[in-house]
PDBQT receptor file of N, H, CA, C and O in Angstrom, charges set to zero:
ATOM      1  N   UNK A   1      95.299  99.248  97.324  1.00  0.00    +0.000 N 
ATOM      2  CA  UNK A   1      94.588 100.350  97.815  1.00  0.00    +0.000 C 
ATOM      3  C   UNK A   1      93.975 100.073  99.168  1.00  0.00    +0.000 C 
ATOM      4  O   UNK A   1      94.123 100.840 100.119  1.00  0.00    +0.000 OA
ATOM      5  N   UNK A   2      93.205  98.826  99.227  1.00  0.00    +0.000 N 
ATOM      6  H   UNK A   2      93.085  98.203  98.455  1.00  0.00    +0.000 HD
ATOM      7  CA  UNK A   2      92.559  98.459 100.428  1.00  0.00    +0.000 C 
ATOM      8  C   UNK A   2      93.624  98.379 101.637  1.00  0.00    +0.000 C 
ATOM      9  O   UNK A   2      93.386  98.872 102.739  1.00  0.00    +0.000 OA
ATOM     10  N   UNK A   3      94.689  97.783 101.353  1.00  0.00    +0.000 N 
ATOM     11  H   UNK A   3      94.882  97.383 100.457  1.00  0.00    +0.000 HD
ATOM     12  CA  UNK A   3      95.677  97.678 102.424  1.00  0.00    +0.000 C 
ATOM     13  C   UNK A   3      96.175  98.971 102.960  1.00  0.00    +0.000 C 
ATOM     14  O   UNK A   3      96.352  99.180 104.160  1.00  0.00    +0.000 OA
ATOM     15  N   UNK A   4      96.411  99.907 101.918  1.00  0.00    +0.000 N 
ATOM     16  H   UNK A   4      96.266  99.737 100.943  1.00  0.00    +0.000 HD
ATOM     17  CA  UNK A   4      96.825 101.203 102.371  1.00  0.00    +0.000 C 
ATOM     18  C   UNK A   4      95.794 102.111 103.180  1.00  0.00    +0.000 C 
ATOM     19  O   UNK A   4      96.130 102.952 104.014  1.00  0.00    +0.000 OA
ATOM     20  N   UNK A   5      94.563 101.829 102.826  1.00  0.00    +0.000 N 
ATOM     21  H   UNK A   5      94.290 101.146 102.148  1.00  0.00    +0.000 HD
ATOM     22  CA  UNK A   5      93.470 102.377 103.585  1.00  0.00    +0.000 C 
ATOM     23  C   UNK A   5      93.465 101.922 105.023  1.00  0.00    +0.000 C 
ATOM     24  O   UNK A   5      93.264 102.683 105.969  1.00  0.00    +0.000 OA
ATOM     25  N   UNK A   6      93.691 100.677 105.120  1.00  0.00    +0.000 N 
ATOM     26  H   UNK A   6      93.854 100.058 104.352  1.00  0.00    +0.000 HD
ATOM     27  CA  UNK A   6      93.653  99.960 106.401  1.00  0.00    +0.000 C 
ATOM     28  C   UNK A   6      94.890 100.493 107.291  1.00  0.00    +0.000 C 
ATOM     29  O   UNK A   6      94.749 100.877 108.452  1.00  0.00    +0.000 OA
ATOM     30  N   UNK A   7      96.036 100.471 106.649  1.00  0.00    +0.000 N 
ATOM     31  H   UNK A   7      96.152 100.160 105.706  1.00  0.00    +0.000 HD
ATOM     32  CA  UNK A   7      97.254 100.875 107.422  1.00  0.00    +0.000 C 
ATOM     33  C   UNK A   7      97.142 102.392 107.860  1.00  0.00    +0.000 C 
ATOM     34  O   UNK A   7      97.498 102.743 108.985  1.00  0.00    +0.000 OA
ATOM     35  N   UNK A   8      96.660 103.231 106.972  1.00  0.00    +0.000 N 
ATOM     36  H   UNK A   8      96.371 102.946 106.058  1.00  0.00    +0.000 HD
ATOM     37  CA  UNK A   8      96.573 104.588 107.349  1.00  0.00    +0.000 C 
ATOM     38  C   UNK A   8      95.518 104.799 108.398  1.00  0.00    +0.000 C 
ATOM     39  O   UNK A   8      95.686 105.709 109.210  1.00  0.00    +0.000 OA
ATOM     40  N   UNK A   9      94.442 104.038 108.456  1.00  0.00    +0.000 N 
ATOM     41  H   UNK A   9      94.306 103.299 107.797  1.00  0.00    +0.000 HD
ATOM     42  CA  UNK A   9      93.405 104.007 109.515  1.00  0.00    +0.000 C 
ATOM     43  C   UNK A   9      94.061 103.529 110.795  1.00  0.00    +0.000 C 
ATOM     44  O   UNK A   9      93.842 104.138 111.842  1.00  0.00    +0.000 OA
ATOM     45  N   UNK A  10      94.848 102.477 110.763  1.00  0.00    +0.000 N 
ATOM     46  H   UNK A  10      95.026 101.982 109.912  1.00  0.00    +0.000 HD
ATOM     47  CA  UNK A  10      95.472 102.051 111.893  1.00  0.00    +0.000 C 
ATOM     48  C   UNK A  10      96.450 103.139 112.523  1.00  0.00    +0.000 C 
ATOM     49  O   UNK A  10      96.507 103.343 113.736  1.00  0.00    +0.000 OA
ATOM     50  N   UNK A  11      97.181 103.787 111.616  1.00  0.00    +0.000 N 
ATOM     51  H   UNK A  11      97.135 103.621 110.631  1.00  0.00    +0.000 HD
ATOM     52  CA  UNK A  11      98.165 104.896 112.195  1.00  0.00    +0.000 C 
ATOM     53  C   UNK A  11      97.303 105.985 112.750  1.00  0.00    +0.000 C 
ATOM     54  O   UNK A  11      97.632 106.445 113.843  1.00  0.00    +0.000 OA
ATOM     55  N   UNK A  12      96.234 106.466 112.140  1.00  0.00    +0.000 N 
ATOM     56  H   UNK A  12      95.967 106.092 111.252  1.00  0.00    +0.000 HD
ATOM     57  CA  UNK A  12      95.487 107.531 112.666  1.00  0.00    +0.000 C 
ATOM     58  C   UNK A  12      94.817 107.151 114.154  1.00  0.00    +0.000 C 
ATOM     59  O   UNK A  12      94.773 107.943 115.095  1.00  0.00    +0.000 OA
ATOM     60  N   UNK A  13      94.348 105.897 114.177  1.00  0.00    +0.000 N 
ATOM     61  H   UNK A  13      94.383 105.253 113.412  1.00  0.00    +0.000 HD
ATOM     62  CA  UNK A  13      93.873 105.504 115.515  1.00  0.00    +0.000 C 
ATOM     63  C   UNK A  13      94.995 105.348 116.572  1.00  0.00    +0.000 C 
ATOM     64  O   UNK A  13      94.773 105.591 117.758  1.00  0.00    +0.000 OA
ATOM     65  N   UNK A  14      96.184 104.944 116.131  1.00  0.00    +0.000 N 
ATOM     66  H   UNK A  14      96.365 104.746 115.167  1.00  0.00    +0.000 HD
ATOM     67  CA  UNK A  14      97.338 104.949 117.107  1.00  0.00    +0.000 C 
ATOM     68  C   UNK A  14      97.651 106.354 117.572  1.00  0.00    +0.000 C 
ATOM     69  O   UNK A  14      97.811 106.645 118.757  1.00  0.00    +0.000 OA
ATOM     70  N   UNK A  15      97.731 107.254 116.507  1.00  0.00    +0.000 N 
ATOM     71  H   UNK A  15      97.601 107.017 115.545  1.00  0.00    +0.000 HD
ATOM     72  CA  UNK A  15      98.061 108.621 116.982  1.00  0.00    +0.000 C 
ATOM     73  C   UNK A  15      96.971 109.279 117.893  1.00  0.00    +0.000 C 
ATOM     74  O   UNK A  15      97.269 110.055 118.801  1.00  0.00    +0.000 OA
ATOM     75  N   UNK A  16      95.715 108.923 117.594  1.00  0.00    +0.000 N 
ATOM     76  H   UNK A  16      95.473 108.293 116.856  1.00  0.00    +0.000 HD
ATOM     77  CA  UNK A  16      94.593 109.423 118.386  1.00  0.00    +0.000 C 
ATOM     78  C   UNK A  16      94.734 108.908 119.782  1.00  0.00    +0.000 C 
ATOM     79  O   UNK A  16      94.700 109.651 120.763  1.00  0.00    +0.000 OA
ATOM     80  N   UNK A  17      94.900 107.559 119.842  1.00  0.00    +0.000 N 
ATOM     81  H   UNK A  17      94.928 106.956 119.045  1.00  0.00    +0.000 HD
ATOM     82  CA  UNK A  17      95.135 106.960 121.263  1.00  0.00    +0.000 C 
ATOM     83  C   UNK A  17      96.254 107.522 121.971  1.00  0.00    +0.000 C 
ATOM     84  O   UNK A  17      96.168 107.690 123.187  1.00  0.00    +0.000 OA
ATOM     85  N   UNK A  18      97.436 107.871 121.252  1.00  0.00    +0.000 N 
ATOM     86  H   UNK A  18      97.506 107.734 120.264  1.00  0.00    +0.000 HD
ATOM     87  CA  UNK A  18      98.576 108.421 121.928  1.00  0.00    +0.000 C 
ATOM     88  C   UNK A  18      98.309 109.903 122.403  1.00  0.00    +0.000 C 
ATOM     89  O   UNK A  18      98.909 110.331 123.389  1.00  0.00    +0.000 OA
ATOM     90  N   UNK A  19      97.457 110.651 121.741  1.00  0.00    +0.000 N 
ATOM     91  H   UNK A  19      96.971 110.303 120.939  1.00  0.00    +0.000 HD
ATOM     92  CA  UNK A  19      97.059 111.916 122.127  1.00  0.00    +0.000 C 
ATOM     93  C   UNK A  19      96.091 111.909 123.333  1.00  0.00    +0.000 C 
ATOM     94  O   UNK A  19      95.856 112.914 124.003  1.00  0.00    +0.000 OA
ATOM     95  N   UNK A  20      95.581 110.757 123.540  1.00  0.00    +0.000 N 
ATOM     96  H   UNK A  20      95.772 109.940 122.996  1.00  0.00    +0.000 HD
ATOM     97  CA  UNK A  20      94.651 110.544 124.743  1.00  0.00    +0.000 C 
ATOM     98  C   UNK A  20      93.533 111.653 124.951  1.00  0.00    +0.000 C 
ATOM     99  O   UNK A  20      92.877 112.107 124.014  1.00  0.00    +0.000 OA
ATOM    100  N   UNK A  21      93.397 112.009 126.154  1.00  0.00    +0.000 N 
ATOM    101  H   UNK A  21      93.930 111.641 126.916  1.00  0.00    +0.000 HD
ATOM    102  CA  UNK A  21      92.360 112.913 126.507  1.00  0.00    +0.000 C 
ATOM    103  C   UNK A  21      92.738 114.418 126.406  1.00  0.00    +0.000 C 
ATOM    104  O   UNK A  21      92.048 115.311 126.896  1.00  0.00    +0.000 OA
ATOM    105  N   UNK A  22      93.964 114.628 125.686  1.00  0.00    +0.000 N 
ATOM    106  H   UNK A  22      94.525 113.902 125.288  1.00  0.00    +0.000 HD
ATOM    107  CA  UNK A  22      94.417 116.058 125.591  1.00  0.00    +0.000 C 
ATOM    108  C   UNK A  22      93.330 116.904 124.843  1.00  0.00    +0.000 C 
ATOM    109  O   UNK A  22      92.485 116.381 124.117  1.00  0.00    +0.000 OA
ATOM    110  N   UNK A  23      93.410 118.187 125.064  1.00  0.00    +0.000 N 
ATOM    111  H   UNK A  23      94.096 118.612 125.655  1.00  0.00    +0.000 HD
ATOM    112  CA  UNK A  23      92.382 119.031 124.496  1.00  0.00    +0.000 C 
ATOM    113  C   UNK A  23      93.183 120.269 123.760  1.00  0.00    +0.000 C 
ATOM    114  O   UNK A  23      92.545 121.249 123.376  1.00  0.00    +0.000 OA
ATOM    115  N   UNK A  24      94.340 120.198 123.616  1.00  0.00    +0.000 N 
ATOM    116  H   UNK A  24      94.858 119.401 123.929  1.00  0.00    +0.000 HD
ATOM    117  CA  UNK A  24      95.066 121.240 122.802  1.00  0.00    +0.000 C 
ATOM    118  C   UNK A  24      94.664 121.056 121.285  1.00  0.00    +0.000 C 
ATOM    119  O   UNK A  24      94.154 120.017 120.865  1.00  0.00    +0.000 OA
ATOM    120  N   UNK A  25      94.938 122.149 120.510  1.00  0.00    +0.000 N 
ATOM    121  H   UNK A  25      95.352 122.993 120.852  1.00  0.00    +0.000 HD
ATOM    122  CA  UNK A  25      94.527 122.176 119.172  1.00  0.00    +0.000 C 
ATOM    123  C   UNK A  25      95.161 120.991 118.386  1.00  0.00    +0.000 C 
ATOM    124  O   UNK A  25      94.498 120.366 117.558  1.00  0.00    +0.000 OA
ATOM    125  N   UNK A  26      96.495 120.688 118.669  1.00  0.00    +0.000 N 
ATOM    126  H   UNK A  26      97.034 121.196 119.341  1.00  0.00    +0.000 HD
ATOM    127  CA  UNK A  26      97.053 119.564 117.826  1.00  0.00    +0.000 C 
ATOM    128  C   UNK A  26      96.426 118.261 118.139  1.00  0.00    +0.000 C 
ATOM    129  O   UNK A  26      96.228 117.466 117.220  1.00  0.00    +0.000 OA
ATOM    130  N   UNK A  27      96.094 117.970 119.362  1.00  0.00    +0.000 N 
ATOM    131  H   UNK A  27      96.255 118.616 120.108  1.00  0.00    +0.000 HD
ATOM    132  CA  UNK A  27      95.462 116.711 119.834  1.00  0.00    +0.000 C 
ATOM    133  C   UNK A  27      94.017 116.624 119.255  1.00  0.00    +0.000 C 
ATOM    134  O   UNK A  27      93.549 115.592 118.774  1.00  0.00    +0.000 OA
ATOM    135  N   UNK A  28      93.412 117.718 119.342  1.00  0.00    +0.000 N 
ATOM    136  H   UNK A  28      93.793 118.556 119.733  1.00  0.00    +0.000 HD
ATOM    137  CA  UNK A  28      91.969 117.763 118.769  1.00  0.00    +0.000 C 
ATOM    138  C   UNK A  28      92.026 117.610 117.206  1.00  0.00    +0.000 C 
ATOM    139  O   UNK A  28      91.073 117.085 116.630  1.00  0.00    +0.000 OA
ATOM    140  N   UNK A  29      93.000 118.006 116.581  1.00  0.00    +0.000 N 
ATOM    141  H   UNK A  29      93.775 118.433 117.048  1.00  0.00    +0.000 HD
ATOM    142  CA  UNK A  29      93.090 117.863 115.137  1.00  0.00    +0.000 C 
ATOM    143  C   UNK A  29      93.337 116.359 114.832  1.00  0.00    +0.000 C 
ATOM    144  O   UNK A  29      92.764 115.785 113.906  1.00  0.00    +0.000 OA
ATOM    145  N   UNK A  30      94.241 115.743 115.682  1.00  0.00    +0.000 N 
ATOM    146  H   UNK A  30      94.707 116.210 116.434  1.00  0.00    +0.000 HD
ATOM    147  CA  UNK A  30      94.565 114.361 115.454  1.00  0.00    +0.000 C 
ATOM    148  C   UNK A  30      93.310 113.533 115.623  1.00  0.00    +0.000 C 
ATOM    149  O   UNK A  30      93.021 112.669 114.795  1.00  0.00    +0.000 OA
ATOM    150  N   UNK A  31      92.554 113.784 116.689  1.00  0.00    +0.000 N 
ATOM    151  H   UNK A  31      92.788 114.486 117.361  1.00  0.00    +0.000 HD
ATOM    152  CA  UNK A  31      91.229 113.017 116.995  1.00  0.00    +0.000 C 
ATOM    153  C   UNK A  31      90.273 113.190 115.875  1.00  0.00    +0.000 C 
ATOM    154  O   UNK A  31      89.591 112.251 115.465  1.00  0.00    +0.000 OA
ATOM    155  N   UNK A  32      90.217 114.462 115.347  1.00  0.00    +0.000 N 
ATOM    156  H   UNK A  32      90.771 115.225 115.681  1.00  0.00    +0.000 HD
ATOM    157  CA  UNK A  32      89.293 114.757 114.242  1.00  0.00    +0.000 C 
ATOM    158  C   UNK A  32      89.658 114.025 112.923  1.00  0.00    +0.000 C 
ATOM    159  O   UNK A  32      88.802 113.501 112.209  1.00  0.00    +0.000 OA
ATOM    160  N   UNK A  33      90.939 114.025 112.657  1.00  0.00    +0.000 N 
ATOM    161  H   UNK A  33      91.634 114.451 113.237  1.00  0.00    +0.000 HD
ATOM    162  CA  UNK A  33      91.388 113.423 111.419  1.00  0.00    +0.000 C 
ATOM    163  C   UNK A  33      91.109 111.978 111.548  1.00  0.00    +0.000 C 
ATOM    164  O   UNK A  33      90.632 111.390 110.578  1.00  0.00    +0.000 OA
ATOM    165  N   UNK A  34      91.355 111.346 112.647  1.00  0.00    +0.000 N 
ATOM    166  H   UNK A  34      91.742 111.825 113.435  1.00  0.00    +0.000 HD
ATOM    167  CA  UNK A  34      91.110 109.899 112.825  1.00  0.00    +0.000 C 
ATOM    168  C   UNK A  34      89.633 109.534 112.646  1.00  0.00    +0.000 C 
ATOM    169  O   UNK A  34      89.273 108.553 111.996  1.00  0.00    +0.000 OA
ATOM    170  N   UNK A  35      88.771 110.410 113.282  1.00  0.00    +0.000 N 
ATOM    171  H   UNK A  35      89.063 111.207 113.810  1.00  0.00    +0.000 HD
ATOM    172  CA  UNK A  35      87.374 110.225 113.011  1.00  0.00    +0.000 C 
ATOM    173  C   UNK A  35      86.964 110.307 111.627  1.00  0.00    +0.000 C 
ATOM    174  O   UNK A  35      86.151 109.506 111.166  1.00  0.00    +0.000 OA
ATOM    175  N   UNK A  36      87.524 111.308 110.883  1.00  0.00    +0.000 N 
ATOM    176  H   UNK A  36      88.184 111.959 111.258  1.00  0.00    +0.000 HD
ATOM    177  CA  UNK A  36      87.235 111.476 109.473  1.00  0.00    +0.000 C 
ATOM    178  C   UNK A  36      87.663 110.282 108.713  1.00  0.00    +0.000 C 
ATOM    179  O   UNK A  36      86.883 109.802 107.891  1.00  0.00    +0.000 OA
ATOM    180  N   UNK A  37      88.787 109.775 108.903  1.00  0.00    +0.000 N 
ATOM    181  H   UNK A  37      89.421 110.164 109.571  1.00  0.00    +0.000 HD
ATOM    182  CA  UNK A  37      89.403 108.687 108.197  1.00  0.00    +0.000 C 
ATOM    183  C   UNK A  37      88.552 107.338 108.391  1.00  0.00    +0.000 C 
ATOM    184  O   UNK A  37      88.254 106.610 107.444  1.00  0.00    +0.000 OA
ATOM    185  N   UNK A  38      88.206 107.096 109.681  1.00  0.00    +0.000 N 
ATOM    186  H   UNK A  38      88.447 107.687 110.451  1.00  0.00    +0.000 HD
ATOM    187  CA  UNK A  38      87.362 105.933 109.987  1.00  0.00    +0.000 C 
ATOM    188  C   UNK A  38      85.988 106.022 109.365  1.00  0.00    +0.000 C 
ATOM    189  O   UNK A  38      85.438 105.040 108.868  1.00  0.00    +0.000 OA
ATOM    190  N   UNK A  39      85.463 107.200 109.405  1.00  0.00    +0.000 N 
ATOM    191  H   UNK A  39      85.910 107.998 109.809  1.00  0.00    +0.000 HD
ATOM    192  CA  UNK A  39      84.048 107.423 108.901  1.00  0.00    +0.000 C 
ATOM    193  C   UNK A  39      83.926 107.337 107.360  1.00  0.00    +0.000 C 
ATOM    194  O   UNK A  39      82.919 106.915 106.790  1.00  0.00    +0.000 OA
ATOM    195  N   UNK A  40      85.093 107.796 106.711  1.00  0.00    +0.000 N 
ATOM    196  H   UNK A  40      85.910 108.139 107.173  1.00  0.00    +0.000 HD
ATOM    197  CA  UNK A  40      84.880 108.031 105.241  1.00  0.00    +0.000 C 
ATOM    198  C   UNK A  40      85.732 107.053 104.391  1.00  0.00    +0.000 C 
ATOM    199  O   UNK A  40      85.316 106.684 103.293  1.00  0.00    +0.000 OA
ATOM    200  N   UNK A  41      86.851 106.655 104.858  1.00  0.00    +0.000 N 
ATOM    201  H   UNK A  41      87.188 106.955 105.750  1.00  0.00    +0.000 HD
ATOM    202  CA  UNK A  41      87.724 105.715 104.177  1.00  0.00    +0.000 C 
ATOM    203  C   UNK A  41      87.570 104.250 104.447  1.00  0.00    +0.000 C 
ATOM    204  O   UNK A  41      87.543 103.461 103.502  1.00  0.00    +0.000 OA
ATOM    205  N   UNK A  42      87.463 103.830 105.736  1.00  0.00    +0.000 N 
ATOM    206  H   UNK A  42      87.485 104.471 106.503  1.00  0.00    +0.000 HD
ATOM    207  CA  UNK A  42      87.321 102.426 106.068  1.00  0.00    +0.000 C 
ATOM    208  C   UNK A  42      86.197 101.772 105.292  1.00  0.00    +0.000 C 
ATOM    209  O   UNK A  42      86.351 100.638 104.838  1.00  0.00    +0.000 OA
ATOM    210  N   UNK A  43      85.025 102.474 105.119  1.00  0.00    +0.000 N 
ATOM    211  H   UNK A  43      84.900 103.395 105.488  1.00  0.00    +0.000 HD
ATOM    212  CA  UNK A  43      83.952 101.789 104.312  1.00  0.00    +0.000 C 
ATOM    213  C   UNK A  43      84.403 101.474 102.920  1.00  0.00    +0.000 C 
ATOM    214  O   UNK A  43      83.770 100.605 102.320  1.00  0.00    +0.000 OA
ATOM    215  N   UNK A  44      85.423 102.068 102.316  1.00  0.00    +0.000 N 
ATOM    216  H   UNK A  44      85.937 102.774 102.803  1.00  0.00    +0.000 HD
ATOM    217  CA  UNK A  44      85.821 101.851 101.020  1.00  0.00    +0.000 C 
ATOM    218  C   UNK A  44      86.546 100.458 100.928  1.00  0.00    +0.000 C 
ATOM    219  O   UNK A  44      86.707  99.928  99.829  1.00  0.00    +0.000 OA
ATOM    220  N   UNK A  45      86.953  99.910 102.014  1.00  0.00    +0.000 N 
ATOM    221  H   UNK A  45      86.821 100.340 102.907  1.00  0.00    +0.000 HD
ATOM    222  CA  UNK A  45      87.736  98.601 101.963  1.00  0.00    +0.000 C 
ATOM    223  C   UNK A  45      86.893  97.495 101.454  1.00  0.00    +0.000 C 
ATOM    224  O   UNK A  45      87.424  96.656 100.726  1.00  0.00    +0.000 OA
ATOM    225  N   UNK A  46      85.655  97.404 101.753  1.00  0.00    +0.000 N 
ATOM    226  H   UNK A  46      85.224  98.086 102.344  1.00  0.00    +0.000 HD
ATOM    227  CA  UNK A  46      84.792  96.311 101.245  1.00  0.00    +0.000 C 
ATOM    228  C   UNK A  46      84.663  96.434  99.793  1.00  0.00    +0.000 C 
ATOM    229  O   UNK A  46      84.776  95.426  99.096  1.00  0.00    +0.000 OA
ATOM    230  N   UNK A  47      84.424  97.639  99.251  1.00  0.00    +0.000 N 
ATOM    231  H   UNK A  47      84.332  98.458  99.817  1.00  0.00    +0.000 HD
ATOM    232  CA  UNK A  47      84.265  97.853  97.762  1.00  0.00    +0.000 C 
ATOM    233  C   UNK A  47      85.541  97.489  97.097  1.00  0.00    +0.000 C 
ATOM    234  O   UNK A  47      85.515  96.818  96.065  1.00  0.00    +0.000 OA
ATOM    235  N   UNK A  48      86.686  97.903  97.637  1.00  0.00    +0.000 N 
ATOM    236  H   UNK A  48      86.708  98.448  98.475  1.00  0.00    +0.000 HD
ATOM    237  CA  UNK A  48      87.953  97.581  96.980  1.00  0.00    +0.000 C 
ATOM    238  C   UNK A  48      88.254  96.040  97.109  1.00  0.00    +0.000 C 
ATOM    239  O   UNK A  48      88.888  95.466  96.224  1.00  0.00    +0.000 OA
ATOM    240  N   UNK A  49      87.838  95.446  98.109  1.00  0.00    +0.000 N 
ATOM    241  H   UNK A  49      87.323  95.912  98.828  1.00  0.00    +0.000 HD
ATOM    242  CA  UNK A  49      88.082  93.928  98.149  1.00  0.00    +0.000 C 
ATOM    243  C   UNK A  49      87.229  93.230  97.118  1.00  0.00    +0.000 C 
ATOM    244  O   UNK A  49      87.681  92.269  96.495  1.00  0.00    +0.000 OA
ATOM    245  N   UNK A  50      85.957  93.706  96.913  1.00  0.00    +0.000 N 
ATOM    246  H   UNK A  50      85.589  94.487  97.418  1.00  0.00    +0.000 HD
ATOM    247  CA  UNK A  50      85.084  93.041  96.001  1.00  0.00    +0.000 C 
ATOM    248  C   UNK A  50      85.617  93.200  94.558  1.00  0.00    +0.000 C 
ATOM    249  O   UNK A  50      85.420  92.324  93.717  1.00  0.00    +0.000 OA
ATOM    250  N   UNK A  51      86.261  94.275  94.304  1.00  0.00    +0.000 N 
ATOM    251  H   UNK A  51      86.421  94.987  94.988  1.00  0.00    +0.000 HD
ATOM    252  CA  UNK A  51      87.012  94.460  92.977  1.00  0.00    +0.000 C 
ATOM    253  C   UNK A  51      88.042  93.467  92.846  1.00  0.00    +0.000 C 
ATOM    254  O   UNK A  51      88.156  92.878  91.771  1.00  0.00    +0.000 OA
ATOM    255  N   UNK A  52      88.812  93.208  93.814  1.00  0.00    +0.000 N 
ATOM    256  H   UNK A  52      88.720  93.687  94.688  1.00  0.00    +0.000 HD
ATOM    257  CA  UNK A  52      89.906  92.205  93.684  1.00  0.00    +0.000 C 
ATOM    258  C   UNK A  52      89.334  90.789  93.489  1.00  0.00    +0.000 C 
ATOM    259  O   UNK A  52      89.966  89.982  92.807  1.00  0.00    +0.000 OA
ATOM    260  N   UNK A  53      88.277  90.488  94.005  1.00  0.00    +0.000 N 
ATOM    261  H   UNK A  53      87.764  91.143  94.559  1.00  0.00    +0.000 HD
ATOM    262  CA  UNK A  53      87.527  89.205  93.878  1.00  0.00    +0.000 C 
ATOM    263  C   UNK A  53      86.668  89.069  92.634  1.00  0.00    +0.000 C 
ATOM    264  O   UNK A  53      86.157  87.984  92.355  1.00  0.00    +0.000 OA
ATOM    265  N   UNK A  54      86.498  90.166  91.868  1.00  0.00    +0.000 N 
ATOM    266  H   UNK A  54      86.913  91.048  92.094  1.00  0.00    +0.000 HD
ATOM    267  CA  UNK A  54      85.559  90.106  90.814  1.00  0.00    +0.000 C 
ATOM    268  C   UNK A  54      86.006  89.290  89.577  1.00  0.00    +0.000 C 
ATOM    269  O   UNK A  54      85.161  88.801  88.827  1.00  0.00    +0.000 OA
ATOM    270  N   UNK A  55      87.304  89.147  89.368  1.00  0.00    +0.000 N 
ATOM    271  H   UNK A  55      87.990  89.545  89.978  1.00  0.00    +0.000 HD
ATOM    272  CA  UNK A  55      87.748  88.541  88.185  1.00  0.00    +0.000 C 
ATOM    273  C   UNK A  55      87.841  89.404  86.968  1.00  0.00    +0.000 C 
ATOM    274  O   UNK A  55      88.005  88.930  85.844  1.00  0.00    +0.000 OA
ATOM    275  N   UNK A  56      87.723  90.799  87.238  1.00  0.00    +0.000 N 
ATOM    276  H   UNK A  56      87.589  91.185  88.151  1.00  0.00    +0.000 HD
ATOM    277  CA  UNK A  56      87.758  91.788  86.126  1.00  0.00    +0.000 C 
ATOM    278  C   UNK A  56      89.277  91.692  85.714  1.00  0.00    +0.000 C 
ATOM    279  O   UNK A  56      90.227  91.732  86.496  1.00  0.00    +0.000 OA
ATOM    280  N   UNK A  57      89.336  91.555  84.297  1.00  0.00    +0.000 N 
ATOM    281  H   UNK A  57      88.564  91.523  83.662  1.00  0.00    +0.000 HD
ATOM    282  CA  UNK A  57      90.677  91.347  83.743  1.00  0.00    +0.000 C 
ATOM    283  C   UNK A  57      91.319  92.464  82.799  1.00  0.00    +0.000 C 
ATOM    284  O   UNK A  57      92.312  92.242  82.106  1.00  0.00    +0.000 OA
ATOM    285  N   UNK A  58      90.691  93.612  82.841  1.00  0.00    +0.000 N 
ATOM    286  H   UNK A  58      89.884  93.792  83.403  1.00  0.00    +0.000 HD
ATOM    287  CA  UNK A  58      91.267  94.638  81.953  1.00  0.00    +0.000 C 
ATOM    288  C   UNK A  58      92.681  94.916  82.108  1.00  0.00    +0.000 C 
ATOM    289  O   UNK A  58      93.391  95.141  81.127  1.00  0.00    +0.000 OA
ATOM    290  N   UNK A  59      93.118  94.912  83.281  1.00  0.00    +0.000 N 
ATOM    291  H   UNK A  59      92.541  94.729  84.078  1.00  0.00    +0.000 HD
ATOM    292  CA  UNK A  59      94.544  95.217  83.537  1.00  0.00    +0.000 C 
ATOM    293  C   UNK A  59      95.409  94.045  83.095  1.00  0.00    +0.000 C 
ATOM    294  O   UNK A  59      96.539  94.251  82.652  1.00  0.00    +0.000 OA
ATOM    295  N   UNK A  60      94.909  92.832  83.203  1.00  0.00    +0.000 N 
ATOM    296  H   UNK A  60      93.991  92.664  83.562  1.00  0.00    +0.000 HD
ATOM    297  CA  UNK A  60      95.749  91.647  82.871  1.00  0.00    +0.000 C 
ATOM    298  C   UNK A  60      95.833  91.408  81.382  1.00  0.00    +0.000 C 
ATOM    299  O   UNK A  60      96.801  90.845  80.871  1.00  0.00    +0.000 OA
ATOM    300  N   UNK A  61      94.744  91.870  80.666  1.00  0.00    +0.000 N 
ATOM    301  H   UNK A  61      93.958  92.327  81.081  1.00  0.00    +0.000 HD
ATOM    302  CA  UNK A  61      94.688  91.580  79.134  1.00  0.00    +0.000 C 
ATOM    303  C   UNK A  61      95.311  92.855  78.398  1.00  0.00    +0.000 C 
ATOM    304  O   UNK A  61      95.382  92.870  77.169  1.00  0.00    +0.000 OA
ATOM    305  N   UNK A  62      95.733  93.858  79.127  1.00  0.00    +0.000 N 
ATOM    306  H   UNK A  62      95.675  93.846  80.125  1.00  0.00    +0.000 HD
ATOM    307  CA  UNK A  62      96.281  95.077  78.464  1.00  0.00    +0.000 C 
ATOM    308  C   UNK A  62      97.713  94.695  77.992  1.00  0.00    +0.000 C 
ATOM    309  O   UNK A  62      98.505  94.110  78.730  1.00  0.00    +0.000 OA
ATOM    310  N   UNK A  63      97.984  95.052  76.755  1.00  0.00    +0.000 N 
ATOM    311  H   UNK A  63      97.340  95.528  76.155  1.00  0.00    +0.000 HD
ATOM    312  CA  UNK A  63      99.320  94.776  76.083  1.00  0.00    +0.000 C 
ATOM    313  C   UNK A  63     100.180  96.032  76.175  1.00  0.00    +0.000 C 
ATOM    314  O   UNK A  63      99.666  97.139  76.011  1.00  0.00    +0.000 OA
ATOM    315  N   UNK A  64     101.374  95.897  76.414  1.00  0.00    +0.000 N 
ATOM    316  H   UNK A  64     101.792  94.998  76.547  1.00  0.00    +0.000 HD
ATOM    317  CA  UNK A  64     102.271  97.059  76.561  1.00  0.00    +0.000 C 
ATOM    318  C   UNK A  64     102.369  97.851  75.300  1.00  0.00    +0.000 C 
ATOM    319  O   UNK A  64     102.642  99.049  75.375  1.00  0.00    +0.000 OA
ATOM    320  N   UNK A  65     102.162  97.258  74.113  1.00  0.00    +0.000 N 
ATOM    321  H   UNK A  65     101.940  96.285  74.052  1.00  0.00    +0.000 HD
ATOM    322  CA  UNK A  65     102.314  98.060  72.893  1.00  0.00    +0.000 C 
ATOM    323  C   UNK A  65     101.035  98.807  72.698  1.00  0.00    +0.000 C 
ATOM    324  O   UNK A  65     101.063  99.699  71.850  1.00  0.00    +0.000 OA
ATOM    325  N   UNK A  66      99.966  98.603  73.313  1.00  0.00    +0.000 N 
ATOM    326  H   UNK A  66      99.943  97.879  74.002  1.00  0.00    +0.000 HD
ATOM    327  CA  UNK A  66      98.765  99.452  73.322  1.00  0.00    +0.000 C 
ATOM    328  C   UNK A  66      98.922 100.812  73.919  1.00  0.00    +0.000 C 
ATOM    329  O   UNK A  66      98.157 101.744  73.670  1.00  0.00    +0.000 OA
ATOM    330  N   UNK A  67      99.955 100.881  74.723  1.00  0.00    +0.000 N 
ATOM    331  H   UNK A  67     100.577 100.125  74.925  1.00  0.00    +0.000 HD
ATOM    332  CA  UNK A  67     100.212 102.094  75.463  1.00  0.00    +0.000 C 
ATOM    333  C   UNK A  67     101.219 103.043  74.749  1.00  0.00    +0.000 C 
ATOM    334  O   UNK A  67     101.530 104.115  75.267  1.00  0.00    +0.000 OA
TER     335      UNK A  67
């Protein structure tokens, strides 16, 4: 999840940079979507990384027959 958030943020920023200083509706939408992603999704990376480092084992200890 953390890596996908990072990759999508990278793609939004690339698209925003490619749109440059344009002010048509499409470019403004790209810029706004990139701002949204950076403001709301990038902060999730730290929390997702801490889950990876936590040692929480519920998914490891799950047995197929329990499903």
